[in-house]
C-alpha positions in Angstrom: 80.8 64.4 -63.3 82.8 61.9 -64.7 82.1 59.3 -67.2 83.8 55.0 -67.1 82.4 52.5 -65.6 82.5 50.6 -62.1 85.6 47.9 -61.7 87.6 46.1 -59.0 91.1 45.7 -59.3 94.3 46.9 -58.3 95.0 50.8 -59.0 97.6 50.9 -61.7 101.1 51.4 -61.2 101.5 55.4 -61.8 98.1 56.2 -61.1 97.0 58.3 -57.9 94.0 57.5 -55.8 91.6 60.2 -55.6 88.9 58.7 -52.7 88.2 56.0 -50.8 85.4 55.2 -48.7 85.0 52.5 -46.5 81.5 50.9 -45.1 80.3 50.2 -41.3 81.2 46.9 -40.4 78.9 44.1 -40.9 77.8 44.0 -37.4 77.2 47.3 -37.4 75.1 46.8 -40.7 73.3 43.6 -39.8 72.3 45.9 -36.6 70.4 48.6 -38.5 69.2 46.2 -40.3 67.3 44.4 -38.0 66.8 47.1 -35.0 65.3 49.4 -38.3 63.4 46.1 -40.0 65.1 47.9 -43.3 64.1 45.7 -45.9 66.0 46.8 -48.9 69.2 46.5 -46.3 68.6 43.0 -45.3 67.8 42.1 -49.3 71.4 44.0 -49.5 72.9 41.9 -47.2 71.1 38.8 -49.1 73.1 39.1 -52.1 76.5 39.5 -49.9 76.4 36.0 -49.8 77.0 35.7 -53.2 79.2 38.7 -53.7 82.3 36.5 -55.1 80.9 34.9 -57.7 82.3 34.8 -61.1 79.6 37.2 -62.8 78.7 38.7 -59.4 76.0 38.3 -56.7 72.4 37.2 -57.7 69.7 36.3 -55.9 69.4 32.3 -57.1 73.3 32.3 -56.2 72.4 33.6 -51.9 69.3 30.9 -51.8 71.8 28.1 -52.5 74.2 29.4 -50.3 71.6 30.1 -47.5 70.6 26.4 -48.5 73.6 24.5 -48.1 74.8 26.7 -44.9 71.3 25.4 -43.1 71.9 21.7 -44.7 75.9 21.9 -43.0 74.2 22.5 -39.7 72.0 19.6 -40.1 68.9 21.3 -40.2 66.0 19.8 -42.5 65.4 22.6 -45.6 62.4 21.1 -47.2 59.8 23.6 -47.9 62.5 25.9 -47.2 62.5 29.1 -49.8 64.6 32.2 -48.9 63.4 34.0 -52.2 65.4 37.9 -52.0 65.8 37.6 -48.2 64.4 40.6 -47.3 60.3 40.7 -45.3 58.6 42.0 -47.9 58.3 38.8 -50.7 54.8 36.5 -50.9 57.1 34.2 -52.2 59.2 33.0 -49.1 58.1 30.0 -47.6 60.1 28.5 -43.8 58.6 26.9 -40.9 58.7 27.8 -37.3 60.7 25.1 -36.6 63.5 25.9 -39.5 63.5 28.9 -38.2 63.9 28.6 -34.4 66.2 25.8 -35.3 68.7 28.1 -37.4 68.7 30.7 -34.4 69.5 27.9 -31.8 72.7 27.1 -34.3 73.7 31.1 -34.7 73.7 31.2 -31.5 76.2 28.8 -30.2 78.4 30.3 -33.6 81.5 32.4 -32.8 80.0 35.0 -34.0 76.3 34.7 -31.8 76.8 37.4 -29.6 77.0 40.0 -32.4 73.9 38.7 -34.2 71.6 38.3 -31.0 73.0 41.9 -30.1 71.2 42.9 -33.6 67.9 42.2 -32.5 65.6 44.7 -30.6 65.4 44.5 -26.9 61.5 44.0 -26.0 60.5 47.2 -24.1 63.6 48.9 -24.8 64.4 49.4 -28.7 63.5 48.6 -32.3 59.9 47.0 -33.0 60.0 45.4 -29.7 59.9 49.1 -27.8 56.4 49.1 -27.0 55.3 45.6 -26.8 53.9 44.0 -23.6 56.7 41.8 -22.6 59.2 41.9 -19.7 61.7 44.4 -20.7 64.8 43.4 -21.3 64.0 39.4 -21.4 63.5 39.0 -25.0 65.6 40.1 -28.4 63.2 39.2 -31.4 62.7 39.9 -34.7 59.3 41.2 -35.7 57.7 40.8 -38.9 54.4 41.9 -40.3 52.4 41.9 -44.1 48.7 41.2 -44.9 47.6 38.1 -43.9 51.6 37.1 -42.2 52.5 38.5 -38.4 55.7 36.4 -37.3 58.0 36.9 -34.2 61.3 35.2 -34.2 64.5 35.7 -31.8 65.7 34.9 -28.0 63.8 34.9 -24.9 65.5 34.3 -21.5 63.4 32.8 -18.4 63.4 34.1 -14.7 65.4 31.0 -14.2 68.2 32.0 -16.8 67.2 29.1 -19.6 67.8 30.6 -22.8 65.3 29.9 -25.7 65.4 30.5 -29.3 62.1 31.0 -30.3 60.0 31.6 -33.4 55.9 32.6 -34.0 53.9 32.6 -37.3 50.6 33.3 -38.0 49.5 32.7 -41.4 46.0 33.8 -41.6 43.3 36.4 -43.1 42.8 37.5 -39.5 46.4 37.4 -38.5 46.7 41.0 -37.4 44.7 39.7 -34.9 46.9 37.4 -33.5 49.5 40.0 -32.1 48.3 39.2 -28.2 48.7 35.7 -29.3 52.5 36.0 -30.2 53.2 38.5 -27.0 51.8 35.6 -24.9 53.8 33.3 -26.1 56.7 35.2 -25.7 55.9 36.1 -22.4 54.8 32.9 -21.5 59.0 31.6 -22.1 60.3 34.7 -20.4 57.5 33.8 -17.1 59.9 30.8 -16.7 56.8 28.1 -17.2 58.2 26.6 -20.2 60.9 25.2 -17.8 58.9 22.9 -16.1 55.8 22.3 -17.8 54.6 21.2 -22.0 53.4 24.2 -23.8 50.1 24.1 -23.6 48.7 26.6 -26.7 45.9 25.3 -29.1 47.0 27.8 -31.7 52.1 28.5 -33.9 55.7 28.1 -33.4 58.6 26.1 -32.5 60.8 26.8 -29.5 64.5 25.7 -28.9 66.0 26.0 -25.4 69.9 26.4 -25.8 71.7 25.6 -22.5 74.7 26.8 -21.0 76.4 23.6 -22.4 75.4 24.1 -25.9 73.0 21.3 -26.2 69.3 21.9 -27.7 66.4 20.4 -27.1 63.4 21.3 -29.3 59.3 21.2 -28.5 56.6 22.0 -30.4 55.2 25.1 -28.7 52.5 27.4 -31.1 50.9 26.7 -34.5 48.7 28.9 -35.7 47.7 28.1 -39.6 44.6 29.5 -41.8 
């Protein structure tokens, strides 16, 4: 047993280091979080955004860091409430369009490939392993709470067009909406969206990311109460 408290700083002169531990890389931690849909890890990663604050990491400071980053990308954050960074908060608010635009921006960033590799692959692993979407065509993070069902990530069509997209169902009958979300993902994977305007009566936003890095946004699915 030992007594004392945790502190940061350099080892004083004359003192000997007894033990050194290093975490996995940030990329590996994000991959474990997204592939396994581990909400406590998502919250911890969210707090890392403000780890350099003088008083230590706080949810409030991390929210501000995230909002500032999104605004710096030119994304309208009106109505966006990140809350605690996990998928279990009832206070979180975000539109499908905001999420899709953030995904498109992330794809064009230097760390885009690392982020994409962290997402479950349709038909292969994670929460997308058994979804009826063509295997290997989509990298999607799913979400589910009572009354809410969602999916967000990237889908590559048959022609090679890559879409950053998000679908959110907010309804007491959200649990019944999984087939609609699967159809939404399959629609973009099929390549039909490359040539025609999406024809969904019911939530979300898709953002086409071309090889040149330009982005075109089109509404595609909107399911609400």
